[in-house]
RODO-2510 file (C-alpha; in nm, 4 decimals, decimal comma):
residues 289
     n   res          X          Y          Z
     1     m     1,5401    -0,1110    -1,4233
     2     t     1,2651     0,0972    -1,5864
     3     p     0,9722    -0,1181    -1,7015
     4     n     0,8640    -0,1044    -2,0638
     5     k     0,4987    -0,0920    -1,9660
     6     y     0,3057    -0,0104    -1,6501
     7     a    -0,0303    -0,1572    -1,5551
     8     l    -0,2344     0,1055    -1,3685
     9     l    -0,4714    -0,0956    -1,1506
    10     e    -0,7676     0,0805    -0,9969
    11     a    -0,8747    -0,0237    -0,6478
    12     a    -1,1976     0,1706    -0,6065
    13     v    -1,2819     0,1348    -0,2394
    14     s    -1,2729     0,3579     0,0666
    15     c    -1,5115     0,1811     0,3042
    16     g    -1,2300    -0,0317     0,4420
    17     s    -1,1517     0,2918     0,6279
    18     p    -1,3669     0,5445     0,8154
    19     f    -1,3222     0,8076     0,5415
    20     a    -1,4830     0,8347     0,1987
    21     g    -1,2972     0,9876    -0,0954
    22     s    -0,9954     0,7684    -0,1690
    23     e    -1,2080     0,5444    -0,3927
    24     r    -1,1716     0,8186    -0,6585
    25     a    -0,7940     0,8541    -0,6414
    26     y    -0,7295     0,6504    -0,9578
    27     r    -0,9473     0,8855    -1,1611
    28     a    -0,7399     1,1820    -1,0460
    29     i    -0,3950     1,0208    -1,0702
    30     a    -0,4079     0,7893    -1,3738
    31     p    -0,4683     1,0600    -1,6408
    32     r    -0,1696     1,2566    -1,5143
    33     l     0,0537     0,9482    -1,5251
    34     i    -0,0607     0,8702    -1,8803
    35     e     0,0143     1,2277    -1,9790
    36     r     0,3674     1,2026    -1,8432
    37     l     0,4553     0,8479    -1,9482
    38     g     0,2701     0,8313    -2,2795
    39     a    -0,0245     0,6079    -2,3617
    40     d     0,1993     0,3454    -2,5220
    41     r     0,3703     0,2762    -2,1872
    42     v     0,0498     0,2307    -1,9887
    43     s    -0,2236    -0,0321    -1,9707
    44     l    -0,5360     0,0629    -1,7790
    45     y    -0,7293    -0,1684    -1,5492
    46     p    -1,0243     0,0414    -1,4315
    47     m    -1,2777    -0,0848    -1,1821
    48     e    -1,6398     0,0017    -1,1225
    49     l    -1,6826     0,2187    -0,8147
    50     r    -1,8308     0,0099    -0,5367
    51     t    -2,1236     0,1236    -0,3253
    52     p    -2,0511     0,0392     0,0384
    53     c    -2,2527    -0,2638     0,1435
    54     a    -2,5513    -0,1956     0,3649
    55     d    -2,5175    -0,5060     0,5799
    56     y    -2,1937    -0,6411     0,7208
    57     p    -2,0632    -0,8241     1,0267
    58     a    -1,9833    -0,6004     1,3224
    59     d    -1,6273    -0,7319     1,3440
    60     l    -1,5430    -0,6748     0,9743
    61     l    -1,7023    -0,3523     0,8576
    62     h    -1,8059    -0,3445     0,4898
    63     y    -1,6585    -0,6918     0,4499
    64     d    -1,8346    -0,7814     0,1214
    65     t    -1,7383    -0,4616    -0,0608
    66     v    -1,3787    -0,4570     0,0616
    67     c    -1,3148    -0,8207    -0,0254
    68     s    -1,4787    -0,7972    -0,3685
    69     v    -1,2430    -0,5103    -0,4594
    70     s    -0,9350    -0,7004    -0,3411
    71     e    -1,0399    -1,0127    -0,5296
    72     e    -1,0873    -0,8151    -0,8526
    73     l    -0,7576    -0,6353    -0,7961
    74     r    -0,5818    -0,9694    -0,7450
    75     r    -0,7174    -1,0986    -1,0772
    76     n    -0,6143    -0,7819    -1,2615
    77     w    -0,2668    -0,7864    -1,1027
    78     l    -0,2091    -1,1462    -1,2118
    79     a    -0,3318    -1,0719    -1,5646
    80     a    -0,1046    -0,7683    -1,5938
    81     y     0,2019    -0,9479    -1,4622
    82     a     0,1415    -1,2398    -1,6987
    83     k     0,1629    -0,9899    -1,9865
    84     g     0,4981    -0,8596    -1,8652
    85     e     0,3541    -0,5352    -1,7288
    86     f     0,4688    -0,3739    -1,4029
    87     p     0,1692    -0,3566    -1,1651
    88     v     0,0937    -0,0194    -1,0046
    89     t    -0,2067    -0,0295    -0,7735
    90     i    -0,3825     0,3005    -0,7112
    91     g    -0,6189     0,2871    -0,4167
    92     g    -0,8403     0,3340    -0,2386
    93     d    -0,7835     0,2659     0,1282
    94     h    -0,5069     0,0343     0,2448
    95     s    -0,7313    -0,2731     0,2562
    96     v    -0,6442    -0,3064    -0,1135
    97     a    -0,3000    -0,4378    -0,0113
    98     m    -0,4794    -0,7681     0,0491
    99     g    -0,5351    -0,7990    -0,3260
   100     t    -0,1852    -0,6832    -0,4218
   101     l    -0,0120    -0,9160    -0,1757
   102     a    -0,2350    -1,2122    -0,2589
   103     a    -0,1322    -1,1825    -0,6238
   104     a     0,2350    -1,1241    -0,5452
   105     g     0,2438    -1,4114    -0,2975
   106     e     0,0914    -1,6494    -0,5521
   107     t     0,3405    -1,5328    -0,8154
   108     f     0,6643    -1,5368    -0,6153
   109     g     0,5896    -1,7468    -0,3053
   110     a     0,5707    -1,6297     0,0544
   111     d     0,9355    -1,7089     0,1286
   112     d     1,0701    -1,5106    -0,1672
   113     l     0,8502    -1,2018    -0,1374
   114     a     0,9486    -0,8888     0,0569
   115     l     0,7355    -0,5873     0,1418
   116     i     0,8433    -0,2289     0,2107
   117     y     0,5494    -0,0614     0,3829
   118     i     0,5791     0,3189     0,3983
   119     d     0,2944     0,4270     0,6230
   120     a     0,2015     0,6146     0,9396
   121     h     0,0433     0,2899     1,0631
   122     t     0,1360    -0,0776     1,0680
   123     d    -0,2089    -0,2145     0,9697
   124     i    -0,1429    -0,5494     1,1356
   125     n    -0,4400    -0,5758     1,3708
   126     t    -0,6193    -0,9074     1,3821
   127     i    -0,9943    -0,9381     1,4036
   128     e    -0,9513    -0,9884     1,7800
   129     s    -0,7160    -0,6942     1,8406
   130     s    -0,8853    -0,4313     1,6237
   131     a    -1,0789    -0,1664     1,8139
   132     s    -1,2243    -0,0035     1,5007
   133     h    -1,3053    -0,3230     1,3040
   134     m    -1,1992    -0,1364     0,9875
   135     i    -1,0302    -0,3734     0,7434
   136     h    -0,7712    -0,1198     0,6250
   137     g    -0,6045    -0,1785     0,9613
   138     m    -0,5967    -0,5579     0,9142
   139     d    -0,4528    -0,6029     0,5647
   140     l    -0,1112    -0,7245     0,6774
   141     a    -0,2570    -0,9626     0,9327
   142     e    -0,4571    -1,1064     0,6427
   143     a    -0,1456    -1,1371     0,4241
   144     l     0,0353    -1,3160     0,7067
   145     g    -0,2491    -1,5625     0,7534
   146     l    -0,3352    -1,4317     1,1009
   147     t    -0,6999    -1,3489     1,0299
   148     v    -1,0164    -1,5520     1,0064
   149     p    -1,0641    -1,7594     0,6867
   150     r    -1,3570    -1,5481     0,5645
   151     l    -1,1225    -1,2508     0,5203
   152     k    -0,8672    -1,4465     0,3156
   153     i    -0,7992    -1,3278    -0,0387
   154     g    -0,6538    -1,5604    -0,3016
   155     r    -0,5189    -1,9139    -0,2797
   156     n    -0,2506    -1,8920    -0,0120
   157     d    -0,2907    -1,9292     0,3614
   158     a    -0,0035    -1,6790     0,3932
   159     d     0,1202    -1,4526     0,1143
   160     i     0,4363    -1,3341     0,2924
   161     r     0,6479    -1,4098     0,6001
   162     g     0,6677    -1,1575     0,8817
   163     e     1,0463    -1,1399     0,8682
   164     n     1,0145    -1,0119     0,5099
   165     i     0,7993    -0,7106     0,6049
   166     h     0,9812    -0,3813     0,6614
   167     f     0,7954    -0,0730     0,7837
   168     i     0,9194     0,2803     0,7275
   169     g     0,7653     0,5781     0,9041
   170     p     0,4996     0,4446     1,1465
   171     r     0,4046     0,6920     1,4188
   172     s     0,0556     0,5699     1,5119
   173     v     0,0650     0,2058     1,6206
   174     d    -0,2061     0,0455     1,8351
   175     d    -0,0801    -0,1142     2,1565
   176     p    -0,1777    -0,4715     2,0521
   177     e     0,0021    -0,4296     1,7200
   178     w     0,3432    -0,4110     1,8886
   179     g     0,3015    -0,7648     2,0140
   180     i     0,1816    -0,8883     1,6751
   181     l     0,4781    -0,7211     1,5035
   182     e     0,7223    -0,8846     1,7428
   183     q     0,5632    -1,2268     1,7187
   184     a     0,5544    -1,2124     1,3387
   185     g     0,9181    -1,0993     1,3188
   186     c     0,8545    -0,7785     1,1234
   187     t     1,1073    -0,4936     1,1169
   188     c     0,9700    -0,1518     1,2089
   189     h     1,1668     0,1657     1,1351
   190     t     0,9431     0,4211     1,3036
   191     g     0,9124     0,7844     1,2084
   192     a     1,1131     0,8684     1,5211
   193     e     1,3932     0,6388     1,4026
   194     v     1,3965     0,8063     1,0612
   195     r     1,4292     1,1445     1,2361
   196     r     1,7105     1,0152     1,4587
   197     r     1,9168     0,8173     1,2059
   198     g     1,8201     0,9743     0,8755
   199     m     1,6328     0,8158     0,5864
   200     n     1,9460     0,7011     0,4025
   201     a     2,0591     0,4866     0,6952
   202     v     1,7157     0,3272     0,7216
   203     v     1,7025     0,2617     0,3473
   204     e     2,0437     0,0929     0,3598
   205     d     1,9181    -0,1421     0,6330
   206     v     1,6074    -0,2279     0,4334
   207     l     1,8020    -0,2832     0,1123
   208     r     2,0263    -0,5353     0,2851
   209     a     1,7225    -0,7155     0,4213
   210     v     1,5335    -0,7443     0,0897
   211     r     1,8317    -0,8470    -0,1212
   212     g     1,7514    -1,1499    -0,3367
   213     k     1,3748    -1,1178    -0,2950
   214     k     1,0998    -0,9862    -0,5178
   215     t     0,9827    -0,6708    -0,3458
   216     v     0,6500    -0,4878    -0,3279
   217     i     0,6502    -0,1245    -0,2146
   218     s     0,3290    -0,0053    -0,0514
   219     f     0,3099     0,3725    -0,0007
   220     d     0,0361     0,5319     0,2079
   221     v     0,0210     0,9095     0,1733
   222     d    -0,0643     0,9482     0,5425
   223     v     0,3041     0,8857     0,6178
   224     l     0,3583     1,2467     0,5056
   225     n     0,3593     1,5382     0,7468
   226     p     0,0190     1,7149     0,7432
   227     s     0,1941     2,0520     0,7395
   228     i     0,2832     1,9606     0,3796
   229     f     0,0153     1,7114     0,2714
   230     r    -0,3409     1,6932     0,4082
   231     a    -0,5469     1,5163     0,1396
   232     t    -0,6013     1,1973     0,3357
   233     g    -0,8081     1,0701     0,6248
   234     y    -0,5345     1,0759     0,8895
   235     n    -0,3401     1,3969     0,9519
   236     i    -0,0931     1,2932     1,2204
   237     p     0,1863     1,5349     1,3181
   238     g     0,5484     1,4339     1,2858
   239     g     0,5378     1,2668     0,9451
   240     l     0,7932     1,2374     0,6685
   241     v     0,8547     1,5104     0,4141
   242     p     0,8241     1,4428     0,0404
   243     i     1,1979     1,4605    -0,0333
   244     e     1,2605     1,1796     0,2165
   245     v     1,0084     0,9536     0,0449
   246     e     1,1366     1,0525    -0,2985
   247     n     1,4973     0,9697    -0,2105
   248     a     1,3927     0,6383    -0,0555
   249     l     1,1945     0,5372    -0,3642
   250     l     1,4793     0,6292    -0,5974
   251     l     1,7185     0,4095    -0,4009
   252     f     1,4759     0,1195    -0,3743
   253     f     1,3999     0,1216    -0,7461
   254     e     1,7694     0,1436    -0,8318
   255     e     1,8997    -0,1235    -0,5949
   256     a     1,6149    -0,3622    -0,5003
   257     d     1,4267    -0,6073    -0,7213
   258     v     1,0987    -0,4148    -0,7092
   259     a     0,8167    -0,6134    -0,8714
   260     a     0,5149    -0,3972    -0,7872
   261     f     0,4177    -0,0646    -0,6342
   262     e     0,1036     0,0725    -0,4773
   263     c    -0,0148     0,4130    -0,3594
   264     v    -0,3138     0,4422    -0,1271
   265     e    -0,5322     0,6736     0,0826
   266     y    -0,5124     0,9898    -0,1324
   267     s    -0,8499     1,1671    -0,1308
   268     p    -0,9163     1,4126    -0,4161
   269     a    -1,2153     1,5469    -0,2243
   270     k    -0,9764     1,6802     0,0406
   271     d    -0,7584     1,8475    -0,2237
   272     p    -0,9853     2,1017    -0,3981
   273     d    -0,7052     2,3063    -0,5542
   274     g    -0,4918     2,0061    -0,6510
   275     t    -0,1878     2,1195    -0,4510
   276     d    -0,1432     1,7840    -0,2797
   277     l    -0,1895     1,5996    -0,6085
   278     e     0,1111     1,7880    -0,7497
   279     t     0,3137     1,6866    -0,4436
   280     l     0,2039     1,3276    -0,4834
   281     l     0,2872     1,3215    -0,8548
   282     g     0,6373     1,4406    -0,7706
   283     i     0,6760     1,1461    -0,5341
   284     l     0,5319     0,8993    -0,7836
   285     a     0,7747     1,0209    -1,0505
   286     c     1,0519     0,8597    -0,8439
   287     a     0,8832     0,5200    -0,8748
   288     i     0,6980     0,5338    -1,2070
   289     r     0,9480     0,6638    -1,4640
***
């Protein structure tokens, strides 16, 4: 189903990651989406750019800034959904998934919410397991209720159940994360599995698993192969190609009950000629139509 109106939600933060630049992604992407969709099909929820906090705990870097963005995003998501708009979050680093999932979990309930996470990473480190202490690598642990209370966004202890999280494309997973994934009951279709089985087979598995649930799709551009797309902080060989992501999104939006979408980690500063933005807009056209 094609929504009547999209809510473009800015998540203006990059200090949940080691790399600046993605905090400006909304300002590069949103005008192009408005141009394509038409102003009457879009509501805008801009956000003031946050200055990274000067003081923060050593185990949760830039904690105040990151959490304030996710809390504002949560409020905007809930307001948009209450108006019958389809929420599209444009980040920012992947810490912003804390705000998206907090809102979705409060709206649909943890048992009835599914997540399709298309990313080079699994972002499920806890505060104890994280070596970097960057919050963009902890957002799913937060959504599962596995983190410390001070990192919690929204009303719920847990926004989603592990068995309802389905990864597509990871190829850089920290050793401790494998144990967390197994304990939580998540399903992980690695990049190697996509290469071996083909994207269509993986998508069919995921579609069966999310049937009957409201589904959020979270797309991190670093899942893409850096030989094709480099405008992000992590350029890890062996990634997906755009047509694979495009075909997956088309199938998910046709056959799953998709209730929200987010795109994160695009950095306009790393894309001076706009080539990667054109690639990204082609991918987004399969989700935002």
